[in-house]
C-alpha positions in Angstrom: 7.3 14.4 3.7 10.6 13.0 2.4 12.3 14.6 -0.4 12.0 13.1 -3.9 14.7 11.1 -5.4 16.4 11.8 -8.8 15.6 8.8 -11.1 17.2 8.2 -14.5 15.7 6.1 -17.2 17.6 3.0 -16.1 16.1 3.3 -12.5 12.6 3.9 -13.9 12.8 0.9 -16.1 14.0 -1.3 -13.2 11.2 0.1 -11.0 8.6 -0.7 -13.6 9.8 -4.3 -14.0 10.2 -4.8 -10.3 6.4 -3.4 -9.7 5.2 -6.1 -12.0 7.4 -8.8 -10.8 9.2 -8.2 -7.4 10.6 -11.7 -7.6 12.6 -11.2 -10.9 16.3 -12.0 -10.7 19.0 -9.4 -11.1 20.2 -11.4 -14.1 16.7 -11.1 -15.8 16.3 -7.5 -14.9 19.7 -6.6 -16.1 19.1 -8.3 -19.5 15.8 -6.5 -19.9 17.1 -3.2 -19.1 20.4 -3.6 -21.0 23.0 -3.3 -18.1 25.4 -5.6 -16.3 23.9 -7.7 -13.6 26.4 -6.1 -11.1 25.1 -2.7 -12.1 21.6 -3.9 -11.9 22.2 -5.1 -8.2 23.9 -1.7 -7.3 21.0 0.3 -8.7 18.4 -1.7 -6.9 20.5 -1.5 -3.6 20.6 2.3 -4.2 16.8 2.5 -4.6 16.4 0.6 -1.3 18.9 2.7 0.5 17.2 6.0 -0.7 13.8 4.7 0.3 12.3 4.6 -3.3 12.0 0.8 -2.7 10.2 0.3 0.6 9.7 -3.5 0.7 8.3 -6.5 -0.8 4.9 -7.5 0.1 3.0 -10.9 -0.2 -0.8 -10.2 -1.1 -3.3 -12.8 0.1 -6.8 -13.5 -0.9 -9.0 -12.5 2.0 -12.0 -14.4 0.9 -10.0 -17.6 0.6 -8.9 -17.0 4.3 -12.5 -16.9 5.5 -12.8 -13.0 5.3 -15.1 -12.6 2.2 -16.7 -9.4 3.3 -14.9 -6.1 2.9 -16.0 -2.7 4.1 -14.7 1.0 4.3 -15.6 2.4 7.8 -15.6 6.3 7.8 -14.7 7.3 11.4 -15.1 10.6 13.1 -13.1 11.0 16.3 -13.9 13.8 18.9 -12.1 15.5 20.2 -9.7 15.3 17.3 -6.4 15.7 19.4 -3.0 14.2 18.9 -3.1 12.4 22.4 -6.3 10.6 21.4 -5.8 9.8 17.8 -2.4 8.3 18.2 -3.6 5.4 20.5 -6.7 5.1 18.3 -4.5 4.6 15.1 -2.3 2.2 16.8 -5.2 0.2 18.3 -6.9 0.0 14.7 -3.6 -0.9 13.0 -3.3 -3.8 15.5 -6.7 -5.3 14.5 -6.4 -8.3 12.2 -9.3 -7.2 10.3 -7.8 -3.9 9.3 -6.3 -3.9 5.8 -5.6 0.1 5.5 -6.1 3.1 7.7 -6.2 6.7 6.0 -6.2 9.9 8.0 -8.4 12.4 6.1 -9.5 16.0 5.9 -13.3 16.7 5.9 -16.1 15.5 8.2 -14.6 12.0 8.8 -11.2 11.8 10.2 -10.2 8.3 9.3 -11.2 5.8 6.6 -10.5 2.1 7.5 -10.6 -0.6 5.0 -11.5 -3.9 6.7 -12.0 -7.5 5.8 -14.3 -9.8 7.9 -16.0 -13.0 7.8 -19.6 -12.0 7.4 -22.1 -9.4 8.4 -22.2 -10.5 12.2 -18.4 -10.3 12.2 -18.7 -6.7 10.7 -21.2 -5.6 13.3 -19.1 -7.1 16.2 -16.0 -5.1 14.9 -18.0 -1.9 14.5 -19.6 -2.2 17.9 -16.7 -3.6 20.0 -13.7 -1.9 18.3 -15.0 1.4 17.0 -18.1 2.7 18.7 -17.2 1.4 22.1 -14.2 3.6 22.0 -14.9 7.0 24.0 -13.3 9.1 21.3 -15.1 7.7 18.4 -18.1 10.0 17.7 -19.5 8.3 14.5 -18.9 5.5 12.2 -20.4 5.0 8.7 -20.1 1.7 7.0 -20.0 1.0 3.2 -19.8 -2.6 1.8 -17.4 -3.1 -0.9 -19.1 -5.1 -3.8 -16.0 -5.3 -6.0 -12.3 -4.2 -6.1 -9.8 -3.6 -8.8 -6.0 -3.2 -8.2 -4.6 0.0 -10.1 -1.2 1.0 -11.0 1.6 0.7 -11.5 2.5 4.0 -9.7 5.2 5.0 -12.5 4.2 6.5 -15.7 4.1 4.3 -18.7 7.8 3.6 -19.7 9.7 2.7 -22.6 8.7 -0.5 -24.9 10.0 -4.0 -23.7 13.4 -4.8 -24.2 16.8 -3.1 -23.3 17.0 0.7 -23.2 18.9 2.4 -26.0 22.6 3.0 -25.2 22.0 6.7 -24.8 19.4 6.2 -22.1 21.8 3.9 -20.0 24.5 6.5 -19.9 
């Protein structure tokens, strides 16, 4: 685990704004936070260097790309040894259908969120890419009816508008 980074109110406000609109300009961010654009740029660059900001991601609509069926696959791997699970995880991450892979505690070792075209495509994926692997002991499939985004990660922040001068210091 990496160490936490100390963030002041300006950093937190910038992060809240960027989480909601990662394409905001530094000038707009600076005006909303109440700092100079150069200060805003310096702070965002520091947040990137420290690893707080880890990237920007484009989200796609899986259904509009022909993958309207999503499922969660609970996977049990046996034996659960590093020399087997490392290659297993890398293979799953390389699948175009895999959206997210979680390593878990409990009876299942992995939870894999997948997006496929239809039920036949899901069956092919489970049989050819999961249960056909020697180290996979069991796969349980759960279809996703509906999904909602949650967040943002940060706690609720100050009201809209610039921070008070005391918070900017």
